[in-house]
VODREN-475000 format. One record per atom (N, C-alpha, C, O): residue in three letters; x, y, z. Coordinates in pm, whole numbers, plus 50000, padded with zeros to 5 digits. Last residue first. Layout:
! VODREN-475000
ALAXYZ;...
END
This chain:
! VODREN-475000
UNK491685077940510;UNK492625081740404;UNK492215075540272;UNK492885077640171;UNK490025068140700;UNK489665080940640;UNK490595084940528;UNK490315094540456;UNK491255045240790;UNK489965044140721;UNK489605056940647;UNK488965056440542;UNK493435054740925;UNK493645046840805;UNK492365045940721;UNK492405045840598;UNK492265066441147;UNK492945074841049;UNK493135067540916;UNK493015073440808;UNK491355043941287;UNK490375053441235;UNK491005062241129;UNK490345065241030;UNK493785032241356;UNK492855025141265;UNK491855034641202;UNK491555033841083;UNK494795051541531;UNK495515048041408;UNK494585041441306;UNK494605044641187;UNK492935051241736;UNK493135063741660;UNK493825060641527;UNK493475066341424;UNK493345025341829;UNK492015029241776;UNK492145041941692;UNK491505043041587;UNK495955026641920;UNK495655017941805;UNK494315021641741;UNK494145021141620;UNK495605044042134;UNK496445048142022;UNK496165039641898;UNK496145044641786;UNK494065028842302;UNK493545041542250;UNK494335045642126;UNK493765050142026;UNK495855008442353;UNK494605005242283;UNK493995017742222;UNK493495017642110;UNK497765021242501;UNK498125016642367;UNK496865012842288;UNK496855014142165;UNK496135049742663;UNK496675036242660;UNK497045032542518;UNK496705039742424;UNK496815082542786;UNK496265073642683;UNK496935060042691;UNK498125058842721;UNK498135098742961;UNK496945092143013;UNK496285083242909;UNK495275076942940;UNK500325110642840;UNK500575098742921;UNK499315091842969;UNK499375080443014;UNK499865119542501;UNK499695122642643;UNK499755110042727;UNK499265099542684;UNK502385106142282;UNK501005109542317;UNK500915112542466;UNK501775108642545;UNK504785096842210;UNK504755110942251;UNK503365115542287;UNK503165127142321;UNK504505071842120;UNK504965073142259;UNK504955087442305;UNK505095090142425;UNK503835074541858;UNK502785071841956;UNK503235073742098;UNK502435076942186;UNK505045100241671;UNK505485089041756;UNK504425086441861;UNK504135095141943;UNK504365109441345;UNK504055110841488;UNK504465098241564;UNK504205087041519;UNK504715109641082;UNK505915107741163;UNK505655108341313;UNK506575107941395;UNK502315115440990;UNK502815101940966;UNK504065098941047;UNK504405087541075;UNK500085133541189;UNK501385133341121;UNK501865119141107;UNK501835111441204;UNK496805133841121;UNK497795128341214;UNK499105127441139;UNK499185120941035;UNK493565144441089;UNK494955147041055;UNK495845141141162;UNK495635143441281;UNK491005145841152;UNK491405135841052;UNK492845137341013;UNK493275131740912;UNK489635162141321;UNK490615168341232;UNK491015158741121;UNK491335163041009;UNK487995143741457;UNK487425155441390;UNK488405161241289;UNK487985164941179;UNK489785125641566;UNK488855121041463;UNK488265132641384;UNK488055131841263;UNK491065141741750;UNK491835135941641;UNK490935131341528;UNK491265132741410;UNK488955148241919;UNK489685158841851;UNK490455153241731;UNK490475159341625;UNK488245122742011;UNK487285130541932;UNK487995141441853;UNK487695143741736;UNK490545116442158;UNK490175108442040;UNK489235116141949;UNK489385116241826;UNK490425135742356;UNK491585135142267;UNK491255127542140;UNK491625131542029;UNK488005129142481;UNK488195142442421;UNK489345142142321;UNK489235147742212;UNK488575103042565;UNK487515105242466;UNK487685118842398;UNK487535120142276;UNK490615107742751;UNK490895099742632;UNK489845102042523;UNK490165102842404;UNK489235122842941;UNK490355128742869;UNK490685121142743;UNK490985127142639;UNK487415103743032;UNK486935115942966;UNK488035122542883;UNK487805127242772;UNK489225085543151;UNK488395081443037;UNK487855093542959;UNK487845093542836;UNK490295101143356;UNK491155096243248;UNK490345092343125;UNK490725095243011;UNK488035105043514;UNK488725116543458;UNK489615112343341;UNK489665119143238;UNK487485078843586;UNK486505086443507;UNK487165098243438;UNK486905101143321;UNK489785073443739;UNK489505065743619;UNK488525072943527;UNK488705073243405;UNK489475091843946;UNK490625093143858;UNK490395085643728;UNK490745090443620;UNK487135081444063;UNK487155095144012;UNK488295097243913;UNK488115103543809;UNK488065056544142;UNK486955057744046;UNK486935071543982;UNK486745072943861;UNK490055064144324;UNK490425056444204;UNK489345057544099;UNK489645059343980;UNK488545077144515;UNK489575084644444;UNK489945077544314;UNK490125083844210;UNK486975055844599;UNK486355067544540;UNK487345075744461;UNK487035080744353;UNK488955039044703;UNK488135034544591;UNK487475046144522;UNK487415046444399;UNK489875054944913;UNK490785051744804;UNK490025047144681;UNK490375050744569;UNK487515055145064;UNK488085067645017;UNK489035065344900;UNK489005072644800;UNK487185027945115;UNK486155035345042;UNK486715048244985;UNK486415051944871;UNK489545023345257;UNK489305016145131;UNK488275023545047;UNK488445025344927;UNK489145040245476;UNK490285042545388;UNK490075035745253;UNK490385041445148;UNK486885028845589;UNK486795042545537;UNK487935045345442;UNK487755052045339;UNK488005004245661;UNK486895004745567;UNK486765018545504;UNK486555019845383;UNK489895012545847;UNK490335005845726;UNK489255006345618;UNK489535008545500;UNK488165023046042;UNK489115031945976;UNK489615025745845;UNK489745032645745;UNK486814999846116;UNK486065011046059;UNK486985020445982;UNK486655025145873;UNK488954985246219;UNK488234980146103;UNK487434991246034;UNK487384991945911;UNK489625001346438;UNK490604999346331;UNK489914994346204;UNK490264998646093;UNK487284998746590;UNK487695011846540;UNK488665010546424;UNK488555017646324;UNK487384971446645;UNK486264976846568;UNK486604990446509;UNK486274993446394;UNK489744971046800;UNK489684963746674;UNK488554969046585;UNK488734970846465;UNK488904986847016;UNK490024991346933;UNK490024984246798;UNK490264990446694;UNK486894971047122;UNK486554984347071;UNK487644989646980;UNK487364996146879;UNK488464949147198;UNK487414947547098;UNK487034960947036;UNK486864962046915;UNK490094961347392;UNK490704955547272;UNK489674953847161;UNK489954956647045;UNK488144968547578;UNK488954979047514;UNK489594973847386;UNK489644980847285;UNK487234943647656;UNK486324952847588;UNK487084963847515;UNK486724967847405;UNK489584934047777;UNK489004927047663;UNK488074936247584;UNK488124936647461;UNK489884952547984;UNK490924951647881;UNK490374944747757;UNK490664948947644;UNK487604946848132;UNK487774960348076;UNK488794960047963;UNK488614966547860;UNK488264920648202;UNK487084923148121;UNK487154936948056;UNK486814938447938;UNK490544925448359;UNK490654917148239;UNK489464919548145;UNK489634920348024;UNK489384940748563;UNK490424946648479;UNK490574938848348;UNK490714944748241;UNK487654921448670;UNK487104933748613;UNK488114940448521;UNK487754945348414;UNK489524902848761;UNK488564899048658;UNK487954911248590;UNK487774911448469;UNK490814918548953;UNK491574913348839;UNK490644909448725;UNK490914912248609;UNK488724922549132;UNK489304934049064;UNK490104929848942;UNK490074936548839;UNK488394896049212;UNK487304902749143;UNK487814914949068;UNK487404917548955;UNK490854892149337;UNK490504883949222;UNK489384890449141;UNK489414890349018;UNK490644910749545;UNK491694912349445;UNK491374904349318;UNK491594909049207;UNK488494899149684;UNK488354912649628;UNK489394915049519;UNK489084920649413;UNK489634875249762;UNK488464875149673;UNK488274888749606;UNK487934889649488;UNK491614885649929;UNK492004878049811;UNK490854877349712;UNK491064878649591;UNK490044896850126;UNK490894905650046;UNK491334898649918;UNK491424904849812;UNK488894873650227;UNK488034883850169;UNK488844893350081;UNK488394897249973;UNK491204861150322;UNK490424854750218;UNK489514864750148;UNK489384864550025;UNK491924879850516;UNK492844877350406;UNK492104870550291;UNK492354873750174;UNK489754878250690;UNK490044890950623;UNK490934888750502;UNK490724894850397;UNK490004851650773;UNK488804855850701;UNK489044868850625;UNK488614870450511;UNK492484853150903;UNK492324844250789;UNK491114848450706;UNK491184848750583;UNK491874871051109;UNK492874874851009;UNK492754866250884;UNK492894871150773;UNK490044855451251;UNK489594868051190;UNK490564872651082;UNK490154877450977;UNK491774834751329;UNK490604831851248;UNK490104844351177;UNK489784844051058;UNK493654848651484;UNK494094841451364;UNK492914838551272;UNK493044839551150;UNK491984858551689;UNK492744867851605;UNK493154861051474;UNK493034866951367;UNK491034834651802;UNK490104844151741;UNK490824853651647;UNK490334856551537;UNK493444823251894;UNK492604815951799;UNK491654825451727;UNK491474824551606;UNK494354841952077;UNK495144839251956;UNK494294832551850;UNK494394835851732;UNK492444865852237;UNK492514851752200;UNK493284849852070;UNK492924855451967;UNK493614886752450;UNK493354887152307;UNK493544872852257;UNK494674868352238;UNK492014879052765;UNK493144879852673;UNK492664883352533;UNK491474882852503;UNK490824891153082;UNK490594886052945;UNK491814888252857;UNK492544898052872;UNK491014901853332;UNK491914890853298;UNK491724885253159;UNK492384875553121;UNK489354923553337;UNK488964911453410;UNK489774899353365;UNK489274888053361;UNK490284946953240;UNK489754937653140;UNK489324924353201;UNK488974915053129;UNK491354956953472;UNK490144963353418;UNK489484954353315;UNK488254954153304;UNK493594940553484;UNK492564939453586;UNK491264945653538;UNK490184940153561;UNK495054950153269;UNK494554936353263;UNK493444934353366;UNK492464927353340;UNK495694975453367;UNK494874974353247;UNK494254960353238;UNK493074958853204;UNK497284967953582;UNK496044975453606;UNK495114974653486;UNK493894973453501;UNK499404956153447;UNK498554948153536;UNK497234955053563;UNK496184948653568;UNK500524978453324;UNK499894968153241;UNK498984959253324;UNK497924955153278;UNK501474991453554;UNK500514998053466;UNK499784987853380;UNK498564988553364;UNK503294972653642;UNK502154976053726;UNK501064982853643;UNK499884980153661;UNK505164973153435;UNK504394961053457;UNK503174963753545;UNK502124957753524;UNK506134999553470;UNK505484995653346;UNK504604983353367;UNK503454983053324;UNK507274997753723;UNK506165007053700;UNK505395003453572;UNK504175004353568;UNK509294979153673;UNK508254975953771;UNK507044985053752;UNK505904980553763;UNK510864993253491;UNK510184981153446;UNK509054977653542;UNK507984973653498;UNK511825014953653;UNK511035017253532;UNK510235005053490;UNK509055006153458;UNK512035025353941;UNK512155011853888;UNK511245011353766;UNK510075007753774;UNK513595055254018;UNK512475049153947;UNK512845035053903;UNK513855033153834;UNK515825067854119;UNK514655066554206;UNK513455060254139;UNK512375059954199;UNK516935084753824;UNK517175079253956;UNK515875078254035;UNK514965086454021;UNK516415074653494;UNK516135084553597;UNK516265078053735;UNK515755067053758;UNK518285069853189;UNK517605065053309;UNK517405076453407;UNK518115086553405;UNK517585080052861;UNK518435081352980;UNK517635077253102;UNK516465080653117;UNK515715077452667;UNK517035072052638;UNK517985072952756;UNK519065067252753;UNK512455067752785;UNK513515077552760;UNK514845070552736;UNK515065059252779;UNK509185062352716;UNK510445055252733;UNK511565064752693;UNK511605069352579;UNK505995067752851;UNK507165073152782;UNK508395064952815;UNK508595061052930;UNK502575058552784;UNK503795058552865;UNK504925064752784;UNK504805066752663;UNK498985058452802;UNK500255060252731;UNK501385061352831;UNK501175064652947;UNK495525055852769;UNK496735049552826;UNK497955052752740;UNK497965049952620;UNK493075063752678;UNK493885073652748;UNK495165068052805;UNK495845074852882;UNK491985042952532;UNK491415045852663;UNK492245055552744;UNK492135055752867;UNK493085042152282;UNK493605032652381;UNK493065035552521;UNK493645030952620;UNK491985063452155;UNK491555050152112;UNK491995039452211;UNK491365028852222;UNK493495083652274;UNK492095082052313;UNK491545068552270;UNK490715062752340;UNK495895081252135;UNK495845077952278;UNK494415075652323;UNK494155066552402;UNK495095090751883;UNK495595077051898;UNK495515072552044;UNK495105061252072;UNK494395117251940;UNK493395108051886;UNK493815093551903;UNK492985085051933;UNK496875127252024;UNK495745127052117;UNK494675117152070;UNK494125109652150;UNK498335125451787;UNK498735117751905;UNK497585116352004;UNK497345105652060;UNK496825143451628;UNK496985129551587;UNK497395120751705;UNK496865109751722;UNK497005167851760;UNK495685161851737;UNK495795147051703;UNK494955139051745;UNK499155177851998;UNK499105170651870;UNK497755163751857;UNK497415154851935;UNK499045188252248;UNK499215197652138;UNK499165191052001;UNK499135197951899;UNK498875166052414;UNK497725175052404;UNK497825184652286;UNK496805188752230;UNK501475155252386;UNK500295147752340;UNK499105157052319;UNK498415156152218;UNK503045175552497;UNK503315170752362;UNK502105163552304;UNK501745165552188;UNK502015177252753;UNK501845188652663;UNK502075184452518;UNK501375189152428;UNK502885152452851;UNK501455155652847;UNK501175167152750;UNK500215166652674;UNK505645155652840;UNK505015146052751;UNK503525148852739;UNK502955147752630;UNK506515190752846;UNK506305177752909;UNK505645168452807;UNK505155172852703;UNK509045210052680;UNK507655206352703;UNK507585192952773;UNK508505184752762;UNK511665214452616;UNK510835226252638;UNK509365223052664;UNK508535232052669;UNK512695188452593;UNK513395198252676;UNK512485210052711;UNK512545215152823;UNK512085164252475;UNK511025171752544;UNK511615182452636;UNK511085185152744;UNK514535155352376;UNK513425157452282;UNK512325166052345;UNK511695174052277;UNK516525149252554;UNK516415163052511;UNK515245165752420;UNK514965177352389;UNK516945115852442;UNK517305126152539;UNK517215140152481;UNK517745142852374;UNK514055102952272;UNK515495104952285;UNK515775116252382;UNK514945125152401;UNK511435082452353;UNK511875096352351;UNK513385096852368;UNK513925091852466;UNK508735063952258;UNK510175063352276;UNK510725077452253;UNK510495083552149;UNK505615057352406;UNK506445066752333;UNK507915064252362;UNK508305062652478;UNK503245034252377;UNK504525036052444;UNK505405044952359;UNK505885040952253;UNK499895029752432;UNK500865036752348;UNK502135038952430;UNK502085044752538;UNK498394998652482;UNK498985010352548;UNK499975016552449;UNK500785009552390;UNK495534977752442;UNK496694984752386;UNK497084996852469;UNK496245004252519;UNK493224964952487;UNK494434958452542;UNK495694966052502;UNK496804961352526;UNK491254977452352;UNK491094976352497;UNK492284969952566;UNK492344969552689;UNK492034973752089;UNK492234986852149;UNK492084986352301;UNK492734994152372;UNK491254947752021;UNK492674950252052;UNK492874963652121;UNK493784965052203;UNK488754943251933;UNK488954943152079;UNK490374946952117;UNK490664949152235;UNK489004941851658;UNK488454954151717;UNK488684954851867;UNK488804965751923;UNK492184926651560;UNK490754926651592;UNK490304939551659;UNK491124947151710;UNK494704929251478;UNK494494920351591;UNK493044920251637;UNK492714914551740;UNK494634948751294;UNK494934935351245;UNK494654924951353;UNK494384913351324;UNK494424971651440;UNK493174964951405;UNK493384951851331;UNK492424944551307;UNK497064979651445;UNK496444975151569;UNK495194967051536;UNK494954956651597;UNK497304987351177;UNK498054975751225;UNK497544970851361;UNK497604958951388;UNK495635009551153;UNK495414998051067;UNK496104985651121;UNK495564974551113;UNK496815027251336;UNK495475022051361;UNK495215009451279;UNK494634999851329;UNK499265032551207;UNK499245026351340;UNK497885020051368;UNK497805008751417;UNK498355045150974;UNK499105032550964;UNK499085025151097;UNK498905012951101;UNK497165067951084;UNK496345058351010;UNK497045044950999;UNK496405034451012;UNK499465080351191;UNK498375075851279;UNK497505065551209;UNK497145055351269;UNK500875086050961;UNK501445076751057;UNK500375071551154;UNK500395059951193;UNK499125104850847;UNK499435092450775;UNK500005081950869;UNK499655070250859;UNK499215125251029;UNK497955118051009;UNK498205104750940;UNK497565094750971;UNK502365123851211;UNK501455128651108;UNK500175120351103;UNK500075109751165;UNK504385136051454;UNK503515124751424;UNK502415129451331;UNK501615138051368;UNK507695147651410;UNK506275150651430;UNK505445138751383;UNK505775132151285;UNK510235126151549;UNK509705135251449;UNK508245138051482;UNK507655131751569;UNK510705111551775;UNK511855118151712;UNK511405128451610;UNK512095138451587;UNK509025096251921;UNK508765110651919;UNK509965118151862;UNK510205129751896;UNK507735064751812;UNK508875073651839;UNK508465088251833;UNK507635092151750;UNK505675041651960;UNK505645053451873;UNK506825062451905;UNK506915067352018;UNK504415009851995;UNK505615018052013;UNK505635029251910;UNK505615026751789;UNK501984995752162;UNK502135002752035;UNK503255012952051;UNK503075023452112;UNK501744966252315;UNK502454978952329;UNK502674984752189;UNK503434979252109;UNK499104948152430;UNK499764952252306;UNK500434965652335;UNK499774975252375;UNK498594921652666;UNK498794935752632;UNK499484937252497;UNK500304929052456;UNK498184894752687;UNK497424903452776;UNK497454917952726;UNK496494925452742;UNK497944872552401;UNK498604882852480;UNK497644890252573;UNK496464891752544;UNK497114837152422;UNK496954850552367;UNK497634860752456;UNK497874858052574;UNK497744813152534;UNK496564813552448;UNK496244827452394;UNK495234829352327;UNK500594818852317;UNK499324812152346;UNK499034812352497;UNK499954811752578;UNK502364836052164;UNK502124837352309;UNK500734831752342;UNK499854838852389;UNK502394832051897;UNK503594828151971;UNK503424829452121;UNK504244824452198;UNK500144842851787;UNK500134828351809;UNK501344823651887;UNK501354812451938;UNK500954868951757;UNK499934865951858;UNK499934851051890;UNK499754847152005;UNK502664867451540;UNK503224870251671;UNK502244867251784;UNK502654863451894;UNK501004865151325;UNK501654852951373;UNK502244854951512;UNK502324845651592;UNK500404892251293;UNK499354882851334;UNK499964870051389;UNK499494864651489;UNK502934900851215;UNK502294906751333;UNK501204897451385;UNK501104895051505;UNK503304885950984;UNK504184883551099;UNK503604889451227;UNK503754883751335;UNK501364896850814;UNK501274882750855;UNK502124879850977;UNK501724872151065;UNK502354922550783;UNK501044920450845;UNK500904906050895;UNK500384903551004;UNK504774917250651;UNK504784923750783;UNK503454921250854;UNK503444918050973;UNK503834905750408;UNK504694898250499;UNK504704903950639;UNK504664896450737;UNK502454926050284;UNK501704914550332;UNK502524906550432;UNK501984901350529;UNK503484958950385;UNK503634946950305;UNK502864935450369;UNK502654935150490;UNK501124985450439;UNK502224977050482;UNK502294964550395;UNK501294960150339;UNK500205008950178;UNK500025001550301;UNK501254993350335;UNK502274994050267;UNK501775016649940;UNK500445010949939;UNK500255002350064;UNK500164990050056;UNK504075029450019;UNK503415033849897;UNK501985028549889;UNK501095035349837;UNK504765040050353;UNK504455029450258;UNK503725034850137;UNK502875043650148;UNK506775054250530;UNK505965060150424;UNK505665049450320;UNK506225049550211;UNK507785036350723;UNK507335049750761;UNK506385055550658;UNK505335061050692;UNK506755001850723;UNK507525012950667;UNK506935026350711;UNK505735027350735;UNK506444982651028;UNK505994986950895;UNK506784999250852;UNK507385006150934;UNK508594958651188;UNK507924971651179;UNK507504974951038;UNK508124970550941;UNK508134925451322;UNK508704934751223;UNK507904947851220;UNK506704948051247;UNK507954921051685;UNK507464918951548;UNK508134928651451;UNK508654938951494;UNK508434903051987;UNK508814914251901;UNK508384911051758;UNK508434899451716;UNK506844893852276;UNK506984890252134;UNK507294903052056;UNK506514912652058;UNK507564883152599;UNK507514894552508;UNK507724889452366;UNK508664881852339;UNK506474871752910;UNK506744868152771;UNK506584880552684;UNK505584887652694;UNK507444866053237;UNK507004876353142;UNK507444872053002;UNK508614869052979;UNK506764850953538;UNK507174848653401;UNK506574859353310;UNK505364861353306;UNK507954866653840;UNK506904860753756;UNK507414859753613;UNK508354866553573;UNK509754881453993;UNK509224868754044;UNK508014863553966;UNK507154856754022;UNK510574902253823;UNK509844905153947;UNK509064892753992;UNK507884893554025;UNK510684880553558;UNK510844894553596;UNK509964897153719;UNK508764894553717;UNK512054855553371;UNK511384858453497;UNK511714872753538;UNK512884876453551;UNK511404856653019;UNK512284856153135;UNK511444858553260;UNK510294862853254;UNK511244851052669;UNK510614851652801;UNK511654849952911;UNK512634842752896;UNK510524859252329;UNK511504857552435;UNK510774858552569;UNK509794865852582;UNK509794854451989;UNK509334853852129;UNK510514851652223;UNK511384843252198;UNK509414872751691;UNK510314865251778;UNK509794865851921;UNK509404876551968;UNK508484876151351;UNK508084876851491;UNK508974867551575;UNK509254856251536;UNK511054888751131;UNK509984879551166;UNK509684880551315;UNK510504885151394;UNK512904908751106;UNK512224904250985;UNK511114894151011;UNK510314891350922;UNK514324937051236;UNK513564925151273;UNK512714920951154;UNK511884928751107;UNK517464950051157;UNK516044949651124;UNK515424936351164;UNK515934925651129;UNK519604965851369;UNK519354953051303;UNK517854951651281;UNK517074952051376;UNK519604989151511;UNK520114989651375;UNK519944976751299;UNK520134976451177;UNK520204974851828;UNK519734986351752;UNK520404986451614;UNK521604984051601;UNK520034938551834;UNK520574951551873;UNK520004962451784;UNK519404959851680;UNK517294916251896;UNK518334921851811;UNK518764935551860;UNK517994943051919;UNK516784904652237;UNK516344908052103;UNK517484914452026;UNK518524917752084;UNK518064901852475;UNK517494889752416;UNK516984892152274;UNK516784882652199;UNK519744914552688;UNK519844916552543;UNK519354903952472;UNK520144896452415;UNK517494920752964;UNK518604913652901;UNK518574916152752;UNK517534919352695;UNK515074928353080;UNK516324930753152;UNK517524923553095;UNK518464920453167;UNK512614928052970;UNK513144915153015;UNK514494916453084;UNK514994906753140;UNK512334955452911;UNK511324948552992;UNK511894935653051;UNK511674932753169;UNK514564960452750;UNK514424967452877;UNK513434960252968;UNK513664959053089;UNK514064944352527;UNK515254941852608;UNK515144948452745;UNK515564942652846;UNK511734956952431;UNK511704943152477;UNK512894939652565;UNK512734932852666;UNK512804981952361;UNK511774981152465;UNK511714966952520;UNK511664965052642;UNK514494974052155;UNK515084980252274;UNK514084979752390;UNK514474977552505;UNK512604965451969;UNK513544955752025;UNK514184961152152;UNK514404953552247;UNK511304990251912;UNK510574979051972;UNK511534969052039;UNK511284964752151;UNK512035014351794;UNK512685010451918;UNK512024998651987;UNK512164997052108;UNK511295021651542;UNK510605028351653;UNK511255025151787;UNK511045032351885;UNK512225010451310;UNK513145018851387;UNK512435026751497;UNK512905037351539;UNK508985008351158;UNK510415005051158;UNK511205015451238;UNK510915027351235;UNK506175010451388;UNK506855012451261;UNK508325008951273;UNK508835007051383;UNK504884983351596;UNK505244997351567;UNK505934998251433;UNK506244988151370;UNK504344961451875;UNK504164965051735;UNK504524979751716;UNK504464987651810;UNK504774934852097;UNK505244948152058;UNK504974950251909;UNK505334941851827;UNK502874917952338;UNK503324918352199;UNK503644932752162;UNK502874941852193;UNK503114899552640;UNK503094912552573;UNK503534910952429;UNK504464903352400;UNK501874883452921;UNK502304881752782;UNK502054894752706;UNK500944900152707;UNK502574873353246;UNK502174884553160;UNK502744882453021;UNK503944879953005;UNK501534857253546;UNK502234856953418;UNK501724868253331;UNK500574872253342;UNK500424863753788;UNK501244851653782;UNK502014850553651;UNK503024843553644;UNK498714884753782;UNK500114887853804;UNK501014875553794;UNK502234876853792;UNK496234872053742;UNK496764881053641;UNK498264882753659;UNK499014882353561;UNK495674857353962;UNK495754850253836;UNK496344858853726;UNK496894853653628;UNK495454876654159;UNK496654868554158;UNK496834861354025;UNK497954859253979;UNK494234908754051;UNK494014894654082;UNK495294886654069;UNK496124889253981;UNK495274938854198;UNK495324930754078;UNK495144916154116;UNK495824911354207;UNK494384970454315;UNK494464956154342;UNK494384948354213;UNK493524950854129;UNK496444997954228;UNK495134991554221;UNK495304976654243;UNK496264970654193;UNK498915009654214;UNK498515004254342;UNK497154997754343;UNK496724992454445;UNK498195037053990;UNK499115027154046;UNK498585022154180;UNK497885029454251;UNK495635041853771;UNK496025044753907;UNK496945033853961;UNK496515022453977;UNK494465037953528;UNK495805043753529;UNK496285047153669;UNK497255054553685;UNK491915030353492;UNK492885019453510;UNK494305024753518;UNK495255016953515;UNK490405052653442;UNK490375047353577;UNK491375036353599;UNK491675033053714;UNK491925078653251;UNK491445064953253;UNK491475059453395;UNK492475061453464;UNK493035103253259;UNK491815101953181;UNK491205087953192;UNK490075085753147;UNK495495107853363;UNK494365112053445;UNK493045110353374;UNK492025115453421;UNK497835100153253;UNK497055110153182;UNK495905115353265;UNK495395126253239;UNK501095094053374;UNK499675092353390;UNK498925103653320;UNK499325115253327;UNK503865078453263;UNK503245091653261;UNK501745089653266;UNK501155084153173;UNK506715060853364;UNK505285061053346;UNK504775075353353;UNK505195083253437;UNK509595054353192;UNK508995062853295;UNK507525063853266;UNK507125067453155;UNK512045030653136;UNK510665034353112;UNK510145042753226;UNK510235038853343;UNK515125030952968;UNK514385030253093;UNK512995035453064;UNK512805043852975;UNK517915021552789;UNK516485022852788;UNK515905021352928;UNK516185011452997;UNK520535017552760;UNK520155029652831;UNK518655031052847;UNK518165040452911;UNK520744995152611;UNK521344994852743;UNK520925006852826;UNK520945006352949;UNK519685001752366;UNK518864993852454;UNK519444992952595;UNK518704990352689;UNK519815033652232;UNK520615022852285;UNK519805015052387;UNK519295020852483;UNK518005042751951;UNK518045043752096;UNK518795031652149;UNK518435020352116;
END
């Protein structure tokens, strides 16, 4: 989506009391606004940031954001801070990378003492699946359980995407989109690739966010709390990984021991089997030698020209000498 064409059109759901434009907003709230953008890769986060601040302060379309970046400008006579963050993969093999999660958390620390609002940027270029919803929820919750009370779903819509349906119909017809919006208290907006006449898109967006902040009584997502909770979660995850590694190593050790025992048993059986075969063969040979010797002794006849080497192969030279000696005695 071209950031030069980005305009924001507010779409009210009628489900949340903080969605009424014109609601009185405390002066302390409107004096400054801090926003953090999160979403999957190529969702259009940088384009949204450029539209809010009214300048090309973030990377152009097609340039991947690799770390959290803060930009701020004066918008409608007040200071607005926007933090852009790296996007998670569309189809991660095992969740989002550790680097992306850390950068999202670090992004909170860039807008001290904490952001007023989280814009969860969701593209409507494709159907929104259960897997994408789960990924979105996991990344919002990196900022703590309270983050949902500060989050607004911002749909990025290319021209013509909703030609046959309104945004409300698109959300209502998708169980996954509806579930995600409900987690945000029914708050959602649409960002179109083409501007619409008669609408100050950024002013409407900021008014919507101000209303949400007013409902939250000006409370922020404390950077300190988010960082502390993220640190505890990371330490817990590291302990879990270490425990899993220890269990895998122990399983591997036991498997190796079992394999060695099995190999030793097999070797023992082979030795016993070979020993039994050898004993059986030796007994058979001894019996054969005795029968041959007995036959020769009984006949007392042995050709003088007999060649000992022509004897059956199972006789030894000792056997042959014994037969020879016995024959000599009988002559």
